[in-house]
C-alpha positions in Angstrom: -33.0 14.1 62.7 -30.9 17.0 61.4 -28.4 16.4 58.7 -24.8 16.8 59.9 -22.7 19.7 58.6 -19.6 19.0 56.4 -16.5 21.0 55.5 -13.9 20.8 52.7 -10.8 22.7 53.9 -7.9 23.4 51.6 -4.5 23.8 53.4 -1.5 24.8 51.3 1.8 23.3 52.3 3.4 25.4 55.1 0.1 26.9 56.3 0.1 24.8 59.5 -2.1 21.7 58.9 -1.1 20.1 62.3 -2.1 23.3 64.1 -5.4 23.4 62.3 -6.2 19.8 63.3 -5.2 20.6 66.9 -7.4 23.7 67.0 -10.4 21.8 65.7 -9.9 19.0 68.2 -9.6 21.6 71.0 -12.7 23.5 69.8 -10.8 26.7 68.9 -12.0 26.4 65.3 -15.4 25.0 64.2 -16.7 25.4 67.7 -20.1 23.9 66.6 -18.4 20.5 66.9 -17.7 20.9 70.6 -18.8 18.0 72.8 -19.1 15.5 70.0 -17.2 12.3 69.7 -14.5 12.9 67.2 -12.0 10.6 65.4 -9.0 11.5 63.3 -8.2 9.7 60.0 -4.6 10.7 59.3 -1.1 9.4 58.6 -0.2 10.8 62.0 -2.7 8.5 63.7 -1.3 5.5 61.8 2.2 6.5 62.9 1.0 6.7 66.6 -0.5 3.2 66.4 2.7 1.8 64.8 4.8 3.3 67.7 2.4 1.5 70.1 3.1 -1.8 68.2 6.9 -1.3 68.3 7.2 0.0 71.9 4.5 -1.9 73.8 3.4 -4.8 71.5 -0.1 -3.1 71.6 -2.0 -3.9 68.4 -5.0 -1.6 68.4 -5.6 -1.4 64.7 -5.5 -4.5 62.5 -7.1 -5.7 59.4 -9.6 -8.6 59.1 -6.8 -11.1 59.3 -5.3 -9.6 62.4 -2.3 -8.3 60.6 -0.5 -5.4 62.4 -0.1 -2.0 60.8 3.7 -2.2 60.5 3.5 -5.1 58.0 0.9 -3.5 55.7 1.3 -1.3 52.6 0.3 2.4 52.9 -3.1 1.7 51.3 -3.8 -1.3 53.5 -3.0 0.8 56.6 -5.5 3.4 55.6 -8.2 0.8 55.1 -7.4 -0.8 58.5 -7.5 2.6 60.3 -10.9 3.5 58.7 -12.3 0.1 59.7 -11.2 0.8 63.3 -12.6 4.3 63.3 -16.0 3.2 62.0 -16.2 0.6 64.9 -16.0 3.6 67.3 -19.2 5.2 65.8 -17.9 8.8 65.9 -20.2 11.9 65.6 -17.4 13.8 63.7 -14.7 12.4 61.4 -11.7 14.5 60.6 -10.0 13.4 57.4 -6.4 14.4 56.7 -5.6 14.0 52.9 -7.7 10.8 52.9 -7.3 10.1 49.2 -3.5 10.5 49.1 -1.5 7.4 48.2 -4.6 5.5 47.0 -5.0 4.0 43.6 -8.0 4.9 41.4 -10.1 2.0 42.7 -9.2 2.7 46.3 -10.1 6.4 45.9 -13.5 5.5 44.4 -14.2 3.0 47.2 -13.2 5.4 50.0 -15.3 8.2 48.5 -18.3 6.0 48.4 -17.7 4.8 52.0 -17.4 8.4 53.2 -20.5 9.5 51.3 -22.5 6.8 53.1 -21.0 7.8 56.4 -21.8 11.4 55.8 -25.6 10.8 56.2 -25.2 10.8 60.0 -21.6 11.8 60.7 -20.1 15.3 60.3 -17.1 15.2 57.9 -14.2 17.6 58.1 -12.1 16.9 54.9 -8.7 18.6 55.1 -6.7 18.4 51.9 -3.7 19.8 50.1 -5.2 19.8 46.7 -8.4 21.1 45.3 -9.1 17.9 43.3 -9.5 16.1 46.6 -12.5 18.1 47.8 -15.4 15.6 48.4 -18.7 16.0 46.6 -20.7 16.6 49.8 -23.2 19.3 50.7 -20.4 21.2 52.4 -18.7 24.6 53.1 -15.5 25.1 51.1 -12.9 26.8 53.2 -9.1 27.6 53.0 -6.8 27.8 56.0 -4.3 30.7 55.8 -2.6 32.8 58.5 -4.1 30.5 61.2 -7.6 31.4 60.2 -10.4 29.7 58.2 -12.1 31.7 55.4 -14.2 31.0 52.4 -12.4 29.3 49.6 -12.2 31.9 46.7 -12.1 29.3 43.9 -9.3 28.5 41.5 -7.1 31.2 40.1 -7.2 32.2 36.5 -3.6 33.4 36.4 -1.4 31.8 33.8 0.7 28.8 34.9 3.9 29.9 36.5 7.3 28.7 35.1 10.1 28.2 37.6 13.1 26.8 35.7 14.4 29.0 32.8 18.1 28.0 32.8 19.4 24.9 31.0 20.1 21.8 33.0 23.7 21.7 34.3 25.9 19.4 32.3 27.3 16.1 33.8 30.8 16.2 35.2 31.8 12.8 34.0 30.9 10.0 31.5 28.0 7.7 32.6 29.2 4.5 34.4 27.5 2.3 31.8 26.8 2.1 28.1 24.4 -0.7 28.4 21.3 -0.7 26.2 18.8 -1.5 27.5 19.7 -0.4 31.0 17.1 -2.7 32.6 16.1 -6.0 30.9 13.6 -8.3 32.7 12.3 -11.4 30.8 9.5 -13.4 32.3 10.5 -12.5 35.9 8.2 -13.9 38.6 8.3 -13.4 42.4 6.4 -15.2 45.2 6.6 -15.0 49.0 5.5 -17.9 51.1 3.7 -19.4 48.1 1.9 -16.1 47.6 2.5 -14.9 44.0 3.4 -11.2 43.7 4.7 -10.8 40.1 4.0 -13.1 37.2 6.1 -13.3 34.0 7.2 -9.6 34.0 9.0 -8.7 30.7 10.2 -5.1 30.5 13.1 -3.2 29.0 14.1 0.4 30.0 16.3 2.1 27.4 18.7 5.0 28.0 16.9 8.3 28.2 13.4 6.8 28.3 10.7 8.4 30.5 8.5 5.7 32.1 5.7 5.8 34.6 5.1 2.7 36.7 1.6 2.5 37.9 -0.8 0.0 39.5 -3.2 -0.4 42.4 -2.1 -0.7 46.0 -0.6 -4.1 46.7 0.1 -4.8 43.0 3.8 -5.3 43.6 5.3 -2.0 42.5 7.7 -1.9 45.5 8.7 -5.5 44.8 9.4 -4.7 41.1 11.5 -1.7 42.2 13.7 -3.9 44.4 14.3 -6.2 41.4 15.5 -3.2 39.4 17.7 -1.8 42.2 19.3 -5.2 42.8 18.1 -5.3 46.4 15.8 -8.4 46.0 17.4 -11.8 46.4 14.5 -13.2 44.4 16.3 -11.9 41.3 18.9 -14.7 41.5 18.3 -17.4 39.0 16.0 -15.3 36.8 16.5 -13.7 33.4 17.3 -10.3 34.8 20.1 -8.0 33.5 20.8 -4.7 35.2 23.1 -2.1 33.6 24.8 -4.8 31.6 25.2 -7.2 34.5 23.4 -10.5 34.4 22.0 -11.0 37.9 24.1 -13.4 39.9 27.1 -13.1 37.6 29.4 -11.8 40.3 28.3 -8.1 40.2 28.6 -6.1 43.5 25.9 -4.0 45.0 27.9 -0.9 44.0 28.1 -2.1 40.4 24.3 -1.6 40.3 23.8 1.3 42.7 26.3 3.6 41.0 23.9 3.7 38.0 20.8 4.9 40.0 19.6 8.1 41.5 16.8 7.4 43.9 14.1 9.6 45.5 11.2 8.6 47.6 8.9 11.0 49.6 9.9 9.4 52.9 13.5 10.7 52.3 12.3 14.2 53.2 12.1 13.0 56.9 15.4 11.1 56.8 17.6 14.1 56.5 17.0 15.9 59.8 20.5 17.2 60.6 21.0 21.0 60.2 23.3 20.8 57.2 23.1 23.5 54.5 21.2 23.3 51.3 24.5 23.4 49.4 25.9 20.5 51.4 22.8 18.4 50.8 23.3 18.8 47.0 27.0 18.2 47.1 26.5 15.0 49.1 24.8 13.5 46.1 28.2 13.2 44.4 29.3 10.9 47.2 26.0 9.0 47.9 26.3 9.9 51.5 23.9 11.3 54.1 25.8 14.5 54.7 29.2 15.6 53.4 32.4 13.8 54.6 34.7 14.4 51.7 36.2 17.6 50.2 34.4 18.4 46.9 36.3 19.3 43.8 36.1 22.7 42.2 34.0 21.3 39.4 31.6 19.7 41.8 31.2 23.0 43.6 30.7 24.9 40.4 28.0 22.4 39.2 26.3 22.6 42.5 26.1 26.3 42.2 24.5 25.9 38.7 21.9 23.4 40.1 21.0 25.8 42.9 20.8 28.7 40.5 18.4 26.6 38.3 16.0 26.0 41.2 16.4 29.5 42.6 18.1 28.6 45.9 21.7 29.7 45.2 21.4 32.8 47.4 19.9 30.6 50.2 22.6 27.9 49.9 23.9 28.3 53.4 20.5 28.0 55.1 19.7 24.7 56.8 18.0 22.2 54.5 15.4 21.4 57.1 14.2 25.1 57.1 12.9 24.8 53.6 9.2 24.2 52.9 8.4 20.6 52.2 8.0 21.0 48.4 11.4 22.7 48.1 13.1 20.1 50.3 11.8 17.5 47.8 13.1 19.6 44.9 16.6 19.7 46.6 16.5 15.9 47.1 15.6 15.3 43.5 18.5 17.5 42.4 20.7 15.6 44.8 19.7 12.4 43.1 20.4 13.9 39.7 23.7 15.8 40.1 25.8 12.9 38.7 23.3 12.5 35.8 22.8 8.8 36.6 21.7 6.4 33.9 18.4 5.8 35.8 16.5 8.2 38.1 13.8 6.5 40.2 11.1 8.8 41.6 8.8 7.1 44.0 5.6 9.1 44.7 7.4 12.4 44.6 4.2 14.5 44.8 2.6 12.6 47.7 1.1 15.1 50.2 2.0 18.2 48.2 -0.4 21.0 47.4 -1.2 22.1 43.8 1.6 24.7 43.5 4.4 22.4 44.9 3.1 19.5 42.7 3.4 21.8 39.6 6.9 22.7 40.8 8.1 19.1 41.0 6.3 18.1 37.8 8.1 20.9 35.8 11.5 19.8 37.1 10.9 16.2 36.2 9.8 17.1 32.7 12.9 19.3 32.3 15.2 16.4 33.3 13.4 14.2 30.8 13.8 16.7 28.0 17.3 17.9 28.6 19.3 14.9 29.9 20.2 11.4 28.8 19.0 10.0 32.2 16.1 7.5 32.0 13.3 8.3 34.5 11.1 5.8 36.3 8.2 7.7 37.9 6.2 5.6 40.3 2.7 6.6 41.2 -0.8 5.1 41.9 -2.4 7.6 39.5 -1.7 10.0 36.6 -0.4 13.5 37.4 -1.7 16.4 35.3 1.2 18.0 33.4 3.6 15.1 33.7 4.8 13.9 30.3 6.0 10.3 30.4 6.6 8.6 27.0 5.6 5.2 28.2 3.5 3.6 31.0 4.1 0.2 32.5 1.0 -0.9 34.5 0.9 -3.8 37.0 -2.5 -5.6 36.8 -3.3 -8.0 39.7 -4.3 -11.5 38.9 -4.7 -14.6 41.2 -1.3 -15.8 39.8 0.5 -12.5 40.6 0.5 -9.2 38.9 1.0 -9.1 35.2 2.7 -6.3 33.3 1.1 -4.3 30.5 2.7 -1.5 28.4 0.1 1.2 27.7 
């Protein structure tokens, strides 16, 4: 029996990954795969199955417990999809950024699973970052200008620097002088008798740069909702947010006004054709869009932020017309324009290629070095070039995840 052929394909952001996948499935590219049973392992496939759940109560993909995709974490969804695909016994498996959003253990387990599958299944591994090439006996290609060609290897050019100007100054005093900003003491959370967090003690001081890490399902999202004040489980616990003891009569706004928030899913939430400038200005009003007249100072600071990231001359262009990496850059600036006491960045480099990841990383480091804003960077794994001062890791145990300062 002949060994199957494998491919690692690097696709920079904006090169047309969806079109590449479509052309492979339609035999316009890699024609040697024509006529073979092909399955797609991708976030788009997960989204399609979730729509079937929502619209038709059709649960095609579940885990071993019969749990639907919609109620799973991102990592659990990927495991369930792969389980479903393997049951179909495909001849060809197309992987779309398979290692993204997985913790270290999850990446290792998936790589091992794919390596075993590769003995009798052709693997097409489509990735945004070179580090996600699989160690298979494969052809290394790059997709550019709607064509596949041999991957030339990594560039030896010096690292590009994007942001030469100083960070724009705040327009007002911060809404709190609390120190620490966040103070959790032996906080525990359970759902339906299932322990999630166990005795979490953690303080975040003004201006500190923290990374929050931990495996899929360790409770990072639950911990974030405790910090943002969104979780009702915070009542009755020793939890102080921006000087307010949880349950002492504080309003939602008393907490929210201290936080700038970015998550990668926000890139898809802002779909209206508002300008780049309007998107940044709306950060002063915590609105989706712009419904109030900005002050002259707000307009001036917005201009400085756009000059910093090199988009001032494009300020009137629709935000949605920007490449994905630059949309994320604008949304991080939007979260930062008021210099909030705490900036939460939840998986900001997810699905980005190497150049855009370096772009985002440089801006985050600059904010950390030139402002008094504390940063909470949330990720499953370390990002080369990022410079957090402290790391808080969630370590799963049968009694719920414990916290450890590294």
